[in-house]
C-alpha positions in Angstrom: -14.4 -82.2 -12.0 -13.6 -80.3 -15.0 -15.6 -81.0 -18.2 -16.2 -80.2 -21.8 -17.1 -81.7 -25.2 -13.5 -82.1 -26.2 -13.2 -84.8 -23.4 -15.3 -87.3 -25.9 -14.0 -89.3 -28.9 -15.6 -91.5 -31.5 -13.5 -94.6 -32.2 -14.6 -96.7 -35.1 -14.2 -100.5 -35.3 -10.9 -100.2 -37.2 -9.6 -98.1 -34.3 -9.5 -94.8 -36.0 -10.2 -92.0 -33.3 -12.2 -88.7 -34.2 -12.7 -85.7 -32.0 -16.0 -83.9 -31.7 -14.5 -81.2 -33.9 -13.7 -83.6 -36.7 -15.0 -83.1 -40.1 -18.4 -81.3 -40.5 -19.6 -82.1 -37.1 -20.1 -78.3 -36.1 -22.2 -77.8 -39.5 -24.5 -80.7 -40.0 -27.4 -80.9 -37.5 -25.2 -79.0 -35.0 -27.2 -76.7 -32.4 -25.1 -74.6 -30.2 -27.8 -74.2 -27.7 -27.8 -78.1 -27.1 -24.1 -78.6 -26.9 -22.2 -79.9 -23.7 -20.6 -76.7 -22.6 -17.4 -76.7 -20.3 -17.3 -76.0 -16.5 -16.6 -77.7 -13.3 -18.8 -79.9 -11.3 -19.1 -80.4 -7.6 -20.2 -83.6 -5.9 -23.9 -84.3 -7.0 -23.9 -82.1 -9.7 -24.3 -83.0 -13.4 -24.1 -81.6 -16.9 -26.3 -82.2 -19.9 -25.7 -81.4 -23.5 -24.9 -83.1 -26.9 -21.4 -83.9 -28.3 -21.5 -84.1 -32.0 -19.5 -86.4 -34.3 -19.2 -86.7 -38.0 -18.5 -90.4 -38.7 -19.6 -93.0 -41.2 -22.3 -95.5 -40.3 -21.2 -98.4 -38.2 -20.4 -99.7 -34.8 -18.0 -98.0 -32.7 -17.3 -96.3 -29.2 -17.9 -93.0 -27.5 -14.8 -92.9 -25.2 -14.7 -90.4 -22.4 -11.0 -89.2 -22.3 -10.5 -86.1 -20.0 -7.6 -84.0 -20.7 -6.5 -86.2 -23.7 -5.4 -89.0 -21.3 -6.4 -92.7 -21.5 -10.2 -93.4 -22.0 -11.8 -93.7 -18.4 -15.0 -94.9 -19.9 -16.5 -96.0 -23.1 -20.1 -96.7 -24.7 -20.5 -99.0 -27.6 -23.0 -97.5 -30.1 -24.3 -98.0 -33.7 -24.4 -95.1 -36.2 -27.0 -95.5 -39.0 
């Protein structure tokens, strides 16, 4: 399975969608050594890293959208 940080999007309560590269995400608190890289995983492997978003406080979803297709998974989160 191929992966990279662009496979994730933030969706706010109003339904607006933001990519990880939106706004100042790569400038504010960004640590390139900890960012999720890209690659290919085989069965039993895992990848670890941060995906950064520049979004306003509130409740929304981080969606996994591989290859800019439909979301395959989503996690409800609150941003303070």
